[in-house]
NUTOR-788502 format. One record per atom (N, C-alpha, C, O): y, z, x. Coordinates in steps of 0.2 Angstrom, whole numbers, plus 5000, padded with zeros to 4 digits. Layout:
<rs>
YZX ...
</rs>
This chain:
<rs>
493748025197 493647965199 492947955202 492647905202 492748005205 492048005208 491547995203 491047955204 491648015197 491148005191 491147935190 490547915187 491647895190 491647825189 491147785194 490747745191 491047805200 490647775205 489947795203 489447755203 489847855200 489147885198 488947845192 488347835191 489347825188 489147785182 489147715183 488947675178 489247695189 489147615190 489747575189 489747515189 490347615187 490947575186 491347555192 491647495192 491247585198 491547565204 491047575210 490647615209 491247545215 490847555221 491047625224 491647635225 490547665226 490647725228 491147725234 491547775235 491047685239 491447685245 492147665243 492647705245 492347625238 492947605236 493347665232 493847675233 492947695228 493147755224 493347805229 493847835228 492947825234 493047885238 493647865243 494047905244 493747805245 494347785249 494947785245 495447815247 494947765239 495547775234 495747845233 496347855234 495247885232 495347955231 495647985237 496148025237 495447965243 495647995250 496347975251 496748015253 496547915250 497147885251 497647915246 498247935247 497447925239 497847955235 498048035237 498648055236 497548065239 497648135241 498148135247 498548185247 498048095252 498448095258 499248075255 499648105258 499348035251 499948025248 500248085245 500848095246 499848115241 500148175237 500248235242 500848265242 499848245247 500048295252 500648275257 501048315258 500748215258 501248195262 501948195258 502448205261 501948195251 502548205247 502748275246 503248285244 502248325247 502448395246 502948415252 502848395258 503348465250 503848485255 503448535259 502948565257 503648545265 503348585270 503648655270 504248665271 503248705268 503448775267 503048815272 502948875271 502948785278 502648825283 503148885286 503748875285 502848935289 503248985291 503748965296 504348985296 503548925301 503948905306 504648865304 505148875306 504548825298 505048785296 505548835292 506148825293 505348885289 505748925285 506148965290 506748985290 505848995296 506249025301 506748985304 507249005306 506548925306 507048875309 507648865304 508248865307 507548865298 508048855293 508548915293 509148905293 508248975294 508649035294 509049035300 509649055300 508749015306 509149025312 509648975313 510148985316 509648915310 510148865310 510748875306 511248845306 510648925301 511248935296 511648995298 512149005294 
</rs>
């Protein structure tokens, strides 16, 4: 997407904002596999 801004297809600010929001959505949708969460799950079962 950043390449589009470089080619003049989109405004660099809008493209970078869109990519940042998309990345935040993707990261928010991933399950949490942190060590603390796994240990809590084992302790509660």
